[in-house]
All heavy atoms as a GROMACS GRO file, in nm:
protein
  654
    1MET      N    1  13.407   6.859  13.624
    1MET     CA    2  13.320   6.976  13.623
    1MET      C    3  13.404   7.108  13.628
    1MET      O    4  13.364   7.208  13.578
    1MET     CB    5  13.226   6.969  13.741
    1MET     CG    6  13.096   7.043  13.724
    1MET     SD    7  13.007   6.990  13.576
    1MET     CE    8  12.865   7.082  13.602
    2GLY      N    9  13.516   7.092  13.683
    2GLY     CA   10  13.609   7.212  13.696
    2GLY      C   11  13.654   7.260  13.564
    2GLY      O   12  13.673   7.378  13.542
    3LYS      N   13  13.673   7.164  13.467
    3LYS     CA   14  13.720   7.202  13.337
    3LYS      C   15  13.616   7.287  13.262
    3LYS      O   16  13.646   7.377  13.190
    3LYS     CB   17  13.758   7.083  13.254
    3LYS     CG   18  13.881   7.011  13.302
    3LYS     CD   19  13.912   6.890  13.215
    3LYS     CE   20  14.037   6.820  13.262
    3LYS     NZ   21  14.068   6.706  13.184
    4VAL      N   22  13.488   7.247  13.284
    4VAL     CA   23  13.381   7.322  13.216
    4VAL      C   24  13.378   7.464  13.264
    4VAL      O   25  13.362   7.557  13.181
    4VAL     CB   26  13.246   7.253  13.241
    4VAL    CG1   27  13.132   7.327  13.183
    4VAL    CG2   28  13.248   7.112  13.178
    5SER      N   29  13.386   7.486  13.392
    5SER     CA   30  13.376   7.624  13.443
    5SER      C   31  13.497   7.702  13.400
    5SER      O   32  13.488   7.821  13.373
    5SER     CB   33  13.363   7.626  13.594
    5SER     OG   34  13.478   7.565  13.655
    6LYS      N   35  13.618   7.638  13.394
    6LYS     CA   36  13.734   7.708  13.345
    6LYS      C   37  13.718   7.748  13.195
    6LYS      O   38  13.753   7.864  13.156
    6LYS     CB   39  13.861   7.620  13.359
    6LYS     CG   40  13.923   7.621  13.489
    6LYS     CD   41  14.053   7.541  13.486
    6LYS     CE   42  14.121   7.533  13.626
    6LYS     NZ   43  14.243   7.455  13.617
    7TYR      N   44  13.667   7.656  13.118
    7TYR     CA   45  13.647   7.681  12.975
    7TYR      C   46  13.549   7.805  12.958
    7TYR      O   47  13.570   7.894  12.880
    7TYR     CB   48  13.597   7.565  12.900
    7TYR     CG   49  13.571   7.589  12.755
    7TYR    CD1   50  13.676   7.606  12.667
    7TYR    CD2   51  13.442   7.604  12.709
    7TYR    CE1   52  13.655   7.631  12.531
    7TYR    CE2   53  13.423   7.628  12.576
    7TYR     CZ   54  13.523   7.642  12.486
    7TYR     OH   55  13.497   7.668  12.350
    8GLY      N   56  13.441   7.804  13.036
    8GLY     CA   57  13.342   7.906  13.030
    8GLY      C   58  13.404   8.042  13.069
    8GLY      O   59  13.372   8.144  13.008
    9ARG      N   60  13.485   8.040  13.171
    9ARG     CA   61  13.546   8.165  13.213
    9ARG      C   62  13.648   8.217  13.111
    9ARG      O   63  13.651   8.335  13.077
    9ARG     CB   64  13.622   8.147  13.346
    9ARG     CG   65  13.534   8.180  13.467
    9ARG     CD   66  13.613   8.172  13.591
    9ARG     NE   67  13.598   8.039  13.653
    9ARG     CZ   68  13.696   7.971  13.708
    9ARG    NH1   69  13.816   8.024  13.718
    9ARG    NH2   70  13.672   7.852  13.753
   10ARG      N   71  13.722   8.122  13.052
   10ARG     CA   72  13.817   8.158  12.953
   10ARG      C   73  13.747   8.217  12.824
   10ARG      O   74  13.789   8.316  12.768
   10ARG     CB   75  13.903   8.043  12.910
   10ARG     CG   76  14.024   8.074  12.829
   10ARG     CD   77  14.108   7.956  12.801
   10ARG     NE   78  14.151   7.887  12.926
   10ARG     CZ   79  14.167   7.754  12.940
   10ARG    NH1   80  14.150   7.680  12.838
   10ARG    NH2   81  14.201   7.702  13.052
   11TYR      N   82  13.635   8.156  12.784
   11TYR     CA   83  13.562   8.201  12.670
   11TYR      C   84  13.504   8.344  12.693
   11TYR      O   85  13.509   8.430  12.615
   11TYR     CB   86  13.452   8.104  12.634
   11TYR     CG   87  13.369   8.145  12.518
   11TYR    CD1   88  13.424   8.132  12.388
   11TYR    CD2   89  13.245   8.198  12.533
   11TYR    CE1   90  13.351   8.175  12.277
   11TYR    CE2   91  13.167   8.239  12.426
   11TYR     CZ   92  13.220   8.228  12.294
   11TYR     OH   93  13.152   8.265  12.189
   12ALA      N   94  13.450   8.358  12.817
   12ALA     CA   95  13.393   8.489  12.852
   12ALA      C   96  13.502   8.595  12.852
   12ALA      O   97  13.477   8.710  12.805
   12ALA     CB   98  13.326   8.483  12.985
   13TYR      N   99  13.621   8.563  12.902
   13TYR     CA  100  13.728   8.660  12.899
   13TYR      C  101  13.768   8.694  12.760
   13TYR      O  102  13.792   8.811  12.728
   13TYR     CB  103  13.849   8.596  12.979
   13TYR     CG  104  13.972   8.680  12.963
   13TYR    CD1  105  13.984   8.803  13.035
   13TYR    CD2  106  14.076   8.650  12.878
   13TYR    CE1  107  14.098   8.884  13.022
   13TYR    CE2  108  14.188   8.723  12.861
   13TYR     CZ  109  14.199   8.845  12.934
   13TYR     OH  110  14.307   8.927  12.922
   14LYS      N  111  13.774   8.593  12.669
   14LYS     CA  112  13.810   8.626  12.530
   14LYS      C  113  13.712   8.714  12.460
   14LYS      O  114  13.750   8.808  12.389
   14LYS     CB  115  13.826   8.492  12.450
   14LYS     CG  116  13.949   8.419  12.482
   14LYS     CD  117  13.956   8.289  12.399
   14LYS     CE  118  14.076   8.206  12.431
   14LYS     NZ  119  14.088   8.086  12.351
   15VAL      N  120  13.580   8.684  12.487
   15VAL     CA  121  13.480   8.775  12.430
   15VAL      C  122  13.488   8.914  12.485
   15VAL      O  123  13.478   9.012  12.408
   15VAL     CB  124  13.338   8.707  12.454
   15VAL    CG1  125  13.229   8.807  12.416
   15VAL    CG2  126  13.327   8.582  12.381
   16ARG      N  127  13.500   8.930  12.615
   16ARG     CA  128  13.513   9.064  12.674
   16ARG      C  129  13.641   9.136  12.620
   16ARG      O  130  13.633   9.259  12.594
   16ARG     CB  131  13.519   9.055  12.828
   16ARG     CG  132  13.385   9.056  12.889
   16ARG     CD  133  13.392   9.066  13.040
   16ARG     NE  134  13.360   8.933  13.093
   16ARG     CZ  135  13.442   8.861  13.168
   16ARG    NH1  136  13.557   8.902  13.203
   16ARG    NH2  137  13.407   8.739  13.211
   17HIS      N  138  13.744   9.061  12.603
   17HIS     CA  139  13.869   9.122  12.552
   17HIS      C  140  13.850   9.173  12.406
   17HIS      O  141  13.893   9.281  12.372
   17HIS     CB  142  13.984   9.020  12.558
   17HIS     CG  143  14.116   9.076  12.517
   17HIS    ND1  144  14.184   9.171  12.592
   17HIS    CD2  145  14.194   9.045  12.407
   17HIS    CE1  146  14.296   9.200  12.530
   17HIS    NE2  147  14.305   9.123  12.419
   18LYS      N  148  13.785   9.094  12.324
   18LYS     CA  149  13.761   9.132  12.189
   18LYS      C  150  13.669   9.254  12.183
   18LYS      O  151  13.686   9.345  12.101
   18LYS     CB  152  13.689   9.015  12.106
   18LYS     CG  153  13.787   8.911  12.070
   18LYS     CD  154  13.716   8.801  11.992
   18LYS     CE  155  13.805   8.682  11.960
   18LYS     NZ  156  13.735   8.574  11.892
   19TYR      N  157  13.568   9.253  12.273
   19TYR     CA  158  13.478   9.369  12.273
   19TYR      C  159  13.549   9.496  12.320
   19TYR      O  160  13.527   9.603  12.265
   19TYR     CB  161  13.358   9.338  12.369
   19TYR     CG  162  13.264   9.451  12.380
   19TYR    CD1  163  13.177   9.486  12.274
   19TYR    CD2  164  13.256   9.529  12.493
   19TYR    CE1  165  13.089   9.587  12.282
   19TYR    CE2  166  13.167   9.633  12.501
   19TYR     CZ  167  13.083   9.665  12.399
   19TYR     OH  168  12.994   9.767  12.405
   20ARG      N  169  13.644   9.482  12.412
   20ARG     CA  170  13.717   9.602  12.459
   20ARG      C  171  13.808   9.648  12.344
   20ARG      O  172  13.825   9.772  12.336
   20ARG     CB  173  13.802   9.565  12.580
   20ARG     CG  174  13.725   9.572  12.708
   20ARG     CD  175  13.819   9.560  12.826
   20ARG     NE  176  13.751   9.495  12.932
   20ARG     CZ  177  13.792   9.386  12.995
   20ARG    NH1  178  13.900   9.332  12.964
   20ARG    NH2  179  13.721   9.329  13.088
   21GLN      N  180  13.859   9.565  12.266
   21GLN     CA  181  13.953   9.611  12.158
   21GLN      C  182  13.882   9.692  12.055
   21GLN      O  183  13.932   9.793  12.013
   21GLN     CB  184  14.016   9.486  12.093
   21GLN     CG  185  14.123   9.423  12.179
   21GLN     CD  186  14.185   9.305  12.110
   21GLN    OE1  187  14.124   9.253  12.016
   21GLN    NE2  188  14.303   9.261  12.157
   22ASP      N  189  13.763   9.644  12.011
   22ASP     CA  190  13.691   9.719  11.904
   22ASP      C  191  13.543   9.692  11.920
   22ASP      O  192  13.487   9.599  11.855
   22ASP     CB  193  13.739   9.674  11.769
   22ASP     CG  194  13.699   9.767  11.657
   22ASP    OD1  195  13.634   9.868  11.691
   22ASP    OD2  196  13.729   9.738  11.543
   23PRO      N  197  13.478   9.767  12.006
   23PRO     CA  198  13.334   9.740  12.031
   23PRO      C  199  13.245   9.761  11.905
   23PRO      O  200  13.149   9.686  11.886
   23PRO     CB  201  13.295   9.833  12.138
   23PRO     CG  202  13.401   9.936  12.140
   23PRO     CD  203  13.521   9.874  12.086
   24PHE      N  204  13.278   9.861  11.826
   24PHE     CA  205  13.197   9.889  11.707
   24PHE      C  206  13.199   9.772  11.611
   24PHE      O  207  13.093   9.726  11.563
   24PHE     CB  208  13.244  10.015  11.635
   24PHE     CG  209  13.164  10.052  11.521
   24PHE    CD1  210  13.036  10.104  11.541
   24PHE    CD2  211  13.208  10.039  11.390
   24PHE    CE1  212  12.958  10.142  11.436
   24PHE    CE2  213  13.132  10.077  11.286
   24PHE     CZ  214  13.006  10.126  11.305
   25ALA      N  215  13.315   9.715  11.578
   25ALA     CA  216  13.326   9.601  11.487
   25ALA      C  217  13.256   9.476  11.544
   25ALA      O  218  13.190   9.403  11.470
   25ALA     CB  219  13.471   9.572  11.456
   26PHE      N  220  13.269   9.461  11.677
   26PHE     CA  221  13.209   9.344  11.740
   26PHE      C  222  13.058   9.355  11.726
   26PHE      O  223  12.988   9.255  11.688
   26PHE     CB  224  13.247   9.347  11.888
   26PHE     CG  225  13.199   9.222  11.961
   26PHE    CD1  226  13.273   9.107  11.955
   26PHE    CD2  227  13.087   9.231  12.048
   26PHE    CE1  228  13.232   8.996  12.028
   26PHE    CE2  229  13.052   9.123  12.116
   26PHE     CZ  230  13.122   9.006  12.105
   27LEU      N  231  13.000   9.472  11.749
   27LEU     CA  232  12.853   9.490  11.736
   27LEU      C  233  12.808   9.478  11.592
   27LEU      O  234  12.704   9.419  11.562
   27LEU     CB  235  12.812   9.623  11.790
   27LEU     CG  236  12.828   9.639  11.944
   27LEU    CD1  237  12.794   9.782  11.987
   27LEU    CD2  238  12.741   9.539  12.016
   28ILE      N  239  12.887   9.528  11.495
   28ILE     CA  240  12.846   9.521  11.356
   28ILE      C  241  12.851   9.374  11.309
   28ILE      O  242  12.759   9.327  11.235
   28ILE     CB  243  12.947   9.604  11.266
   28ILE    CG1  244  12.928   9.753  11.298
   28ILE    CG2  245  12.933   9.575  11.124
   28ILE    CD1  246  12.792   9.806  11.264
   29LEU      N  247  12.948   9.297  11.352
   29LEU     CA  248  12.953   9.155  11.316
   29LEU      C  249  12.832   9.079  11.369
   29LEU      O  250  12.774   8.997  11.297
   29LEU     CB  251  13.085   9.094  11.363
   29LEU     CG  252  13.208   9.134  11.287
   29LEU    CD1  253  13.335   9.074  11.354
   29LEU    CD2  254  13.199   9.083  11.141
   30TRP      N  255  12.793   9.106  11.492
   30TRP     CA  256  12.676   9.036  11.547
   30TRP      C  257  12.553   9.082  11.472
   30TRP      O  258  12.461   9.000  11.449
   30TRP     CB  259  12.663   9.070  11.698
   30TRP     CG  260  12.736   8.967  11.779
   30TRP    CD1  261  12.857   8.988  11.843
   30TRP    CD2  262  12.705   8.829  11.799
   30TRP    NE1  263  12.900   8.868  11.907
   30TRP    CE2  264  12.805   8.774  11.880
   30TRP    CE3  265  12.600   8.748  11.756
   30TRP    CZ2  266  12.803   8.639  11.918
   30TRP    CZ3  267  12.599   8.612  11.795
   30TRP    CH2  268  12.701   8.562  11.875
   31ALA      N  269  12.541   9.212  11.440
   31ALA     CA  270  12.425   9.260  11.366
   31ALA      C  271  12.415   9.193  11.227
   31ALA      O  272  12.305   9.154  11.186
   31ALA     CB  273  12.432   9.410  11.355
   32LEU      N  274  12.528   9.178  11.159
   32LEU     CA  275  12.529   9.110  11.028
   32LEU      C  276  12.491   8.963  11.050
   32LEU      O  277  12.415   8.910  10.962
   32LEU     CB  278  12.664   9.122  10.964
   32LEU     CG  279  12.705   9.262  10.913
   32LEU    CD1  280  12.848   9.262  10.872
   32LEU    CD2  281  12.611   9.304  10.801
   33PHE      N  282  12.542   8.896  11.144
   33PHE     CA  283  12.509   8.756  11.171
   33PHE      C  284  12.360   8.736  11.197
   33PHE      O  285  12.293   8.656  11.135
   33PHE     CB  286  12.591   8.707  11.283
   33PHE     CG  287  12.561   8.568  11.329
   33PHE    CD1  288  12.596   8.458  11.248
   33PHE    CD2  289  12.492   8.542  11.450
   33PHE    CE1  290  12.560   8.332  11.288
   33PHE    CE2  291  12.468   8.415  11.487
   33PHE     CZ  292  12.501   8.308  11.408
   34LEU      N  293  12.301   8.820  11.282
   34LEU     CA  294  12.162   8.810  11.314
   34LEU      C  295  12.071   8.850  11.198
   34LEU      O  296  11.969   8.785  11.177
   34LEU     CB  297  12.127   8.897  11.438
   34LEU     CG  298  12.193   8.850  11.569
   34LEU    CD1  299  12.166   8.948  11.679
   34LEU    CD2  300  12.147   8.710  11.606
   35SER      N  301  12.111   8.946  11.116
   35SER     CA  302  12.034   8.982  11.004
   35SER      C  303  12.036   8.874  10.898
   35SER      O  304  11.937   8.849  10.826
   35SER     CB  305  12.084   9.115  10.946
   35SER     OG  306  12.212   9.104  10.896
   36ALA      N  307  12.149   8.804  10.882
   36ALA     CA  308  12.156   8.693  10.785
   36ALA      C  309  12.061   8.578  10.827
   36ALA      O  310  11.988   8.523  10.746
   36ALA     CB  311  12.295   8.641  10.779
   37ILE      N  312  12.056   8.553  10.961
   37ILE     CA  313  11.965   8.447  11.008
   37ILE      C  314  11.821   8.492  10.982
   37ILE      O  315  11.734   8.415  10.944
   37ILE     CB  316  11.989   8.421  11.158
   37ILE    CG1  317  12.121   8.350  11.172
   37ILE    CG2  318  11.881   8.339  11.218
   37ILE    CD1  319  12.167   8.324  11.311
   38PHE      N  320  11.789   8.623  11.008
   38PHE     CA  321  11.652   8.671  10.990
   38PHE      C  322  11.612   8.658  10.842
   38PHE      O  323  11.503   8.618  10.812
   38PHE     CB  324  11.647   8.819  11.034
   38PHE     CG  325  11.515   8.884  10.998
   38PHE    CD1  326  11.401   8.852  11.065
   38PHE    CD2  327  11.509   8.967  10.891
   38PHE    CE1  328  11.282   8.912  11.026
   38PHE    CE2  329  11.391   9.025  10.851
   38PHE     CZ  330  11.278   8.996  10.924
   39LEU      N  331  11.706   8.695  10.750
   39LEU     CA  332  11.672   8.686  10.609
   39LEU      C  333  11.649   8.544  10.564
   39LEU      O  334  11.559   8.517  10.481
   39LEU     CB  335  11.784   8.746  10.526
   39LEU     CG  336  11.786   8.904  10.528
   39LEU    CD1  337  11.915   8.952  10.458
   39LEU    CD2  338  11.665   8.960  10.469
   40ILE      N  339  11.727   8.450  10.618
   40ILE     CA  340  11.704   8.309  10.582
   40ILE      C  341  11.564   8.265  10.625
   40ILE      O  342  11.490   8.203  10.551
   40ILE     CB  343  11.812   8.221  10.647
   40ILE    CG1  344  11.943   8.244  10.572
   40ILE    CG2  345  11.779   8.074  10.639
   40ILE    CD1  346  12.065   8.186  10.643
   41PHE      N  347  11.524   8.303  10.749
   41PHE     CA  348  11.387   8.265  10.794
   41PHE      C  349  11.280   8.343  10.722
   41PHE      O  350  11.172   8.289  10.696
   41PHE     CB  351  11.373   8.279  10.943
   41PHE     CG  352  11.437   8.167  11.022
   41PHE    CD1  353  11.557   8.184  11.088
   41PHE    CD2  354  11.373   8.045  11.028
   41PHE    CE1  355  11.615   8.073  11.160
   41PHE    CE2  356  11.428   7.940  11.094
   41PHE     CZ  357  11.546   7.954  11.163
   42ALA      N  358  11.304   8.466  10.687
   42ALA     CA  359  11.203   8.546  10.623
   42ALA      C  360  11.178   8.497  10.481
   42ALA      O  361  11.060   8.497  10.437
   42ALA     CB  362  11.247   8.693  10.619
   43PHE      N  363  11.279   8.450  10.408
   43PHE     CA  364  11.263   8.408  10.276
   43PHE      C  365  11.281   8.258  10.254
   43PHE      O  366  11.322   8.215  10.152
   43PHE     CB  367  11.361   8.486  10.186
   43PHE     CG  368  11.336   8.632  10.183
   43PHE    CD1  369  11.418   8.721  10.246
   43PHE    CD2  370  11.222   8.686  10.118
   43PHE    CE1  371  11.396   8.854  10.248
   43PHE    CE2  372  11.200   8.818  10.117
   43PHE     CZ  373  11.282   8.902  10.178
   44ARG      N  374  11.248   8.183  10.358
   44ARG     CA  375  11.272   8.039  10.349
   44ARG      C  376  11.177   7.974  10.246
   44ARG      O  377  11.221   7.874  10.182
   44ARG     CB  378  11.251   7.973  10.483
   44ARG     CG  379  11.110   7.976  10.543
   44ARG     CD  380  11.109   7.922  10.678
   44ARG     NE  381  10.974   7.919  10.735
   44ARG     CZ  382  10.928   8.016  10.812
   44ARG    NH1  383  11.006   8.112  10.845
   44ARG    NH2  384  10.800   8.014  10.856
   45GLY      N  385  11.063   8.028  10.217
   45GLY     CA  386  10.978   7.976  10.113
   45GLY      C  387  11.034   7.996   9.975
   45GLY      O  388  11.038   7.903   9.893
   46LEU      N  389  11.092   8.115   9.951
   46LEU     CA  390  11.152   8.142   9.822
   46LEU      C  391  11.283   8.057   9.803
   46LEU      O  392  11.313   8.014   9.693
   46LEU     CB  393  11.188   8.291   9.810
   46LEU     CG  394  11.070   8.382   9.804
   46LEU    CD1  395  11.118   8.528   9.805
   46LEU    CD2  396  10.992   8.360   9.676
   47ILE      N  397  11.352   8.038   9.910
   47ILE     CA  398  11.473   7.956   9.902
   47ILE      C  399  11.437   7.814   9.875
   47ILE      O  400  11.498   7.746   9.793
   47ILE     CB  401  11.556   7.969  10.035
   47ILE    CG1  402  11.612   8.113  10.046
   47ILE    CG2  403  11.670   7.866  10.032
   47ILE    CD1  404  11.669   8.142  10.184
   48ALA      N  405  11.331   7.764   9.938
   48ALA     CA  406  11.290   7.623   9.918
   48ALA      C  407  11.242   7.594   9.777
   48ALA      O  408  11.260   7.488   9.724
   48ALA     CB  409  11.185   7.586  10.023
   49VAL      N  410  11.172   7.695   9.718
   49VAL     CA  411  11.122   7.674   9.586
   49VAL      C  412  11.233   7.645   9.486
   49VAL      O  413  11.216   7.570   9.388
   49VAL     CB  414  11.044   7.804   9.541
   49VAL    CG1  415  11.012   7.800   9.392
   49VAL    CG2  416  10.912   7.812   9.618
   50ASN      N  417  11.352   7.700   9.504
   50ASN     CA  418  11.462   7.677   9.411
   50ASN      C  419  11.507   7.531   9.418
   50ASN      O  420  11.565   7.483   9.317
   50ASN     CB  421  11.577   7.768   9.445
   50ASN     CG  422  11.547   7.913   9.414
   50ASN    OD1  423  11.475   7.942   9.316
   50ASN    ND2  424  11.600   8.004   9.491
   51PHE      N  425  11.486   7.465   9.530
   51PHE     CA  426  11.540   7.322   9.541
   51PHE      C  427  11.431   7.220   9.528
   51PHE      O  428  11.461   7.103   9.533
   51PHE     CB  429  11.608   7.311   9.674
   51PHE     CG  430  11.726   7.402   9.690
   51PHE    CD1  431  11.722   7.517   9.769
   51PHE    CD2  432  11.845   7.377   9.623
   51PHE    CE1  433  11.827   7.604   9.784
   51PHE    CE2  434  11.954   7.466   9.636
   51PHE     CZ  435  11.943   7.575   9.713
   52MET      N  436  11.306   7.257   9.513
   52MET     CA  437  11.197   7.164   9.500
   52MET      C  438  11.164   7.132   9.353
   52MET      O  439  11.180   7.221   9.271
   52MET     CB  440  11.068   7.219   9.566
   52MET     CG  441  11.077   7.227   9.712
   52MET     SD  442  10.929   7.299   9.772
   52MET     CE  443  10.918   7.240   9.935
   53LYS      N  444  11.119   7.013   9.328
   53LYS     CA  445  11.080   6.973   9.194
   53LYS      C  446  10.940   7.031   9.169
   53LYS      O  447  10.857   7.035   9.261
   53LYS     CB  448  11.072   6.824   9.178
   53LYS     CG  449  11.200   6.757   9.155
   53LYS     CD  450  11.180   6.605   9.160
   53LYS     CE  451  11.219   6.539   9.034
   53LYS     NZ  452  11.198   6.395   9.040
   54LYS      N  453  10.917   7.072   9.044
   54LYS     CA  454  10.778   7.120   9.011
   54LYS      C  455  10.691   7.000   8.994
   54LYS      O  456  10.725   6.906   8.921
   54LYS     CB  457  10.786   7.206   8.883
   54LYS     CG  458  10.657   7.273   8.854
   54LYS     CD  459  10.669   7.363   8.738
   54LYS     CE  460  10.536   7.432   8.712
   54LYS     NZ  461  10.545   7.522   8.596
   55ILE      N  462  10.571   7.003   9.052
   55ILE     CA  463  10.477   6.896   9.036
   55ILE      C  464  10.370   6.933   8.940
   55ILE      O  465  10.308   7.041   8.954
   55ILE     CB  466  10.412   6.864   9.177
   55ILE    CG1  467  10.521   6.825   9.278
   55ILE    CG2  468  10.305   6.754   9.165
   55ILE    CD1  469  10.472   6.807   9.417
   56ASP      N  470  10.346   6.850   8.843
   56ASP     CA  471  10.245   6.877   8.744
   56ASP      C  472  10.112   6.821   8.787
   56ASP      O  473  10.100   6.704   8.807
   56ASP     CB  474  10.288   6.817   8.605
   56ASP     CG  475  10.198   6.856   8.495
   56ASP    OD1  476  10.135   6.961   8.506
   56ASP    OD2  477  10.190   6.781   8.395
   57LEU      N  478  10.013   6.906   8.799
   57LEU     CA  479   9.885   6.861   8.850
   57LEU      C  480   9.774   6.862   8.744
   57LEU      O  481   9.658   6.845   8.772
   57LEU     CB  482   9.834   6.960   8.966
   57LEU     CG  483   9.924   6.956   9.090
   57LEU    CD1  484   9.874   7.065   9.190
   57LEU    CD2  485   9.932   6.823   9.151
   58SER      N  486   9.816   6.877   8.618
   58SER     CA  487   9.718   6.884   8.510
   58SER      C  488   9.641   6.755   8.495
   58SER      O  489   9.515   6.760   8.462
   58SER     CB  490   9.784   6.924   8.379
   58SER     OG  491   9.884   6.836   8.346
   59PRO      N  492   9.695   6.633   8.507
   59PRO     CA  493   9.614   6.511   8.495
   59PRO      C  494   9.506   6.507   8.603
   59PRO      O  495   9.395   6.457   8.578
   59PRO     CB  496   9.713   6.402   8.505
   59PRO     CG  497   9.844   6.455   8.477
   59PRO     CD  498   9.838   6.599   8.513
   60VAL      N  499   9.537   6.554   8.721
   60VAL     CA  500   9.440   6.547   8.827
   60VAL      C  501   9.324   6.639   8.795
   60VAL      O  502   9.207   6.603   8.814
   60VAL     CB  503   9.505   6.588   8.960
   60VAL    CG1  504   9.399   6.602   9.073
   60VAL    CG2  505   9.613   6.495   9.000
   61ALA      N  506   9.352   6.756   8.740
   61ALA     CA  507   9.244   6.848   8.704
   61ALA      C  508   9.156   6.793   8.589
   61ALA      O  509   9.036   6.804   8.594
   61ALA     CB  510   9.306   6.979   8.658
   62SER      N  511   9.217   6.728   8.496
   62SER     CA  512   9.137   6.666   8.387
   62SER      C  513   9.050   6.553   8.438
   62SER      O  514   8.935   6.535   8.390
   62SER     CB  515   9.222   6.622   8.269
   62SER     OG  516   9.308   6.517   8.310
   63GLU      N  517   9.094   6.472   8.535
   63GLU     CA  518   9.013   6.368   8.590
   63GLU      C  519   8.895   6.426   8.658
   63GLU      O  520   8.787   6.377   8.655
   63GLU     CB  521   9.099   6.278   8.687
   63GLU     CG  522   9.194   6.195   8.620
   63GLU     CD  523   9.280   6.115   8.719
   63GLU    OE1  524   9.250   6.119   8.837
   63GLU    OE2  525   9.375   6.055   8.670
   64ASP      N  526   8.912   6.533   8.735
   64ASP     CA  527   8.802   6.597   8.809
   64ASP      C  528   8.700   6.644   8.708
   64ASP      O  529   8.578   6.631   8.733
   64ASP     CB  530   8.855   6.712   8.895
   64ASP     CG  531   8.933   6.661   9.012
   64ASP    OD1  532   8.922   6.548   9.046
   64ASP    OD2  533   9.012   6.741   9.071
   65LEU      N  534   8.742   6.709   8.602
   65LEU     CA  535   8.648   6.761   8.506
   65LEU      C  536   8.571   6.650   8.435
   65LEU      O  537   8.445   6.661   8.415
   65LEU     CB  538   8.722   6.843   8.401
   65LEU     CG  539   8.783   6.977   8.452
   65LEU    CD1  540   8.866   7.042   8.335
   65LEU    CD2  541   8.677   7.070   8.502
   66SER      N  542   8.636   6.538   8.402
   66SER     CA  543   8.571   6.430   8.336
   66SER      C  544   8.470   6.359   8.428
   66SER      O  545   8.362   6.320   8.383
   66SER     CB  546   8.668   6.328   8.278
   66SER     OG  547   8.744   6.275   8.384
   67SER      N  548   8.504   6.349   8.557
   67SER     CA  549   8.414   6.282   8.647
   67SER      C  550   8.288   6.370   8.673
   67SER      O  551   8.177   6.317   8.683
   67SER     CB  552   8.482   6.250   8.780
   67SER     OG  553   8.519   6.370   8.847
   68THR      N  554   8.301   6.499   8.674
   68THR     CA  555   8.183   6.586   8.694
   68THR      C  556   8.092   6.582   8.575
   68THR      O  557   7.972   6.587   8.585
   68THR     CB  558   8.224   6.730   8.723
   68THR    OG1  559   8.310   6.771   8.630
   68THR    CG2  560   8.294   6.735   8.864
   69SER      N  561   8.155   6.574   8.453
   69SER     CA  562   8.072   6.575   8.331
   69SER      C  563   7.999   6.440   8.322
   69SER      O  564   7.889   6.433   8.282
   69SER     CB  565   8.160   6.592   8.212
   69SER     OG  566   8.250   6.484   8.197
   70ILE      N  567   8.057   6.333   8.371
   70ILE     CA  568   7.989   6.197   8.369
   70ILE      C  569   7.872   6.206   8.465
   70ILE      O  570   7.760   6.161   8.433
   70ILE     CB  571   8.085   6.086   8.408
   70ILE    CG1  572   8.189   6.070   8.300
   70ILE    CG2  573   8.008   5.959   8.439
   70ILE    CD1  574   8.302   5.973   8.338
   71ILE      N  575   7.887   6.266   8.583
   71ILE     CA  576   7.781   6.278   8.680
   71ILE      C  577   7.664   6.363   8.623
   71ILE      O  578   7.549   6.330   8.638
   71ILE     CB  579   7.834   6.336   8.816
   71ILE    CG1  580   7.925   6.238   8.881
   71ILE    CG2  581   7.719   6.372   8.907
   71ILE    CD1  582   8.000   6.293   9.000
   72GLU      N  583   7.699   6.472   8.554
   72GLU     CA  584   7.597   6.560   8.494
   72GLU      C  585   7.519   6.482   8.384
   72GLU      O  586   7.399   6.493   8.371
   72GLU     CB  587   7.662   6.684   8.436
   72GLU     CG  588   7.712   6.771   8.548
   72GLU     CD  589   7.792   6.892   8.492
   72GLU    OE1  590   7.812   6.897   8.367
   72GLU    OE2  591   7.835   6.979   8.568
   73ASP      N  592   7.593   6.401   8.301
   73ASP     CA  593   7.525   6.322   8.199
   73ASP      C  594   7.422   6.223   8.256
   73ASP      O  595   7.317   6.203   8.207
   73ASP     CB  596   7.627   6.250   8.111
   73ASP     CG  597   7.711   6.348   8.027
   73ASP    OD1  598   7.665   6.461   8.010
   73ASP    OD2  599   7.821   6.307   7.980
   74VAL      N  600   7.468   6.152   8.362
   74VAL     CA  601   7.384   6.057   8.428
   74VAL      C  602   7.262   6.121   8.489
   74VAL      O  603   7.148   6.072   8.478
   74VAL     CB  604   7.463   5.974   8.535
   74VAL    CG1  605   7.373   5.886   8.618
   74VAL    CG2  606   7.572   5.892   8.468
   75ALA      N  607   7.283   6.239   8.552
   75ALA     CA  608   7.173   6.309   8.607
   75ALA      C  609   7.072   6.359   8.507
   75ALA      O  610   6.949   6.355   8.523
   75ALA     CB  611   7.228   6.430   8.692
   76SER      N  612   7.122   6.405   8.390
   76SER     CA  613   7.033   6.452   8.288
   76SER      C  614   6.948   6.335   8.227
   76SER      O  615   6.832   6.349   8.195
   76SER     CB  616   7.111   6.524   8.179
   76SER     OG  617   7.198   6.435   8.113
   77THR      N  618   7.010   6.216   8.215
   77THR     CA  619   6.937   6.101   8.162
   77THR      C  620   6.835   6.055   8.263
   77THR      O  621   6.725   6.011   8.225
   77THR     CB  622   7.031   5.985   8.126
   77THR    OG1  623   7.111   5.954   8.238
   77THR    CG2  624   7.119   6.024   8.007
   78ASN      N  625   6.863   6.058   8.392
   78ASN     CA  626   6.764   6.021   8.490
   78ASN      C  627   6.647   6.116   8.500
   78ASN      O  628   6.534   6.076   8.519
   78ASN     CB  629   6.828   6.013   8.626
   78ASN     CG  630   6.924   5.892   8.643
   78ASN    OD1  631   6.912   5.796   8.564
   78ASN    ND2  632   7.007   5.895   8.741
   79ASN      N  633   6.667   6.244   8.479
   79ASN     CA  634   6.564   6.343   8.480
   79ASN      C  635   6.475   6.332   8.355
   79ASN      O  636   6.357   6.368   8.361
   79ASN     CB  637   6.627   6.487   8.489
   79ASN     CG  638   6.685   6.509   8.628
   79ASN    OD1  639   6.649   6.443   8.722
   79ASN    ND2  640   6.776   6.603   8.635
   80SER      N  641   6.528   6.290   8.246
   80SER     CA  642   6.448   6.281   8.124
   80SER      C  643   6.355   6.164   8.125
   80SER      O  644   6.257   6.158   8.060
   80SER     CB  645   6.541   6.274   8.002
   80SER     OG  646   6.618   6.156   8.002
   81ASN      N  647   6.382   6.062   8.208
   81ASN     CA  648   6.295   5.943   8.219
   81ASN      C  649   6.178   5.976   8.298
   81ASN      O  650   6.102   5.987   8.360
   81ASN     CB  651   6.368   5.821   8.273
   81ASN     CG  652   6.471   5.770   8.175
   81ASN    OD1  653   6.464   5.794   8.059
   81ASN    ND2  654   6.566   5.700   8.230
   0.00000   0.00000   0.00000
C-alpha cells in the first residue's frame, strides 16, 4: 500500500510542476482534450452512420401495402354479398 501512496504523491508532484512551468499551455491542453471528448459525444450519431451498413427496407414496405390491399379486397367482397 505504501507504493501506491508514493506513486500518487509523485504523480501529483509532476502535475503541479508542469503547471508551474507553463500554466497557460497546461490549461489549453486540457481544454482541447475535453472539447474533443465533447465533440465525439455530441456527434456520435453522425460518426456511427459512417460505419453502419445501410439497411434496405423497401421489401417490407411492399409487403405491408400488398397485405392491406388484400384485406380491402376481402372486405369489399364481403360487403357486396
